[in-house]
N, C-alpha and C positions, 0 to 999 in steps of 0.2 A: 329702927334703922339708924345707923350712925353715919355721920359725915366724915369723910376722909380729910385729913389735913393736906394742904398744899404747902410744900416746902420749896421756897425760892432761894437759891444761892446767889445773893446779891453780889458777892465778891466775884464769883464766876462770870456772871452776866456783865459786870463792869469790866472785867478783864477782857472779855470778848469784844466789848464796845471799844476799849482802848486799842486792842489789836486791829480792829477794823479801821479806826482812825489812823493808825500807823500805815496800814495798807493804802488807804486813800491818799495820804501824803506822798507815799512812794509813787503811786500811779500818777499823781499830779506833776511830779518832778520827772517822770519818765521821758517826756519828749526831749528835754535838754540832754539827758544821758544818752538817749538813742542817737541824737544828732552827733554828740561827741564820739560815740562808738562808730558811727558810719564814717565820720571824718578820720578817725584813727585807723581805719582799715586800709586806707590809701589804695594803691594799685599794685598788689603783689605780682611780681614777674611781668609788670607792665600790662596787666589784665584788669579791666574795670568791672568785670561781672560781679565779683563779690561785693564791691562797693554799691553797685546798682541794686543788687538783691537786698542789701541792708536798708537802702533808701526805700525800696519798694515795700519791705516789711513795715517800716515805720509808717508809710502812707496807709497801708491796709489796717494796721493795728489801731490807728488814731480813733476812728469812730467807735470801735469796740471798747477802747479804753474809757471813753467818755460815758458810754452806757454802763460799764462796770462801776465807775465812780458813782453814778446816779443810784444804781441798785444798792451799792454798799452804804451810801448815805441814808437810804430809806431803811435798810436793815438796822443801822445804828440808831436811827430815830425810833424805830419800833422797840428795840431793846430798851432804850431810855424810857419809852412810854410804859413798858412792862414794869421796869424798876419803880418808876414813880407811882404807878397804880397800886402795886402791891405794898409799897412802903406806906401809902395812904391807907390801905386796908388794915395793915398791921397796927397803925396808930388808932384806927377807929375801933378795932376789936381789942 
């Protein structure tokens, strides 16, 4: 019986982790951008509904955004753990 080799593409995993870090950064900056967007909407044709909808969306999105940031941070940590573990095994063998 022969053992199969495990091939880990460290560059790919590191690229995914870098992308996740960028996404997290964008999500952390999102409240400021959504506030700017809601303010920029103004009141077209003297109607405030669109501005109110944008503000409502921002309020509904906030808790979900925080949960998403936490989940992505955990995924990024797990990817780092995989990279570190397999690099350690590569050195050992």
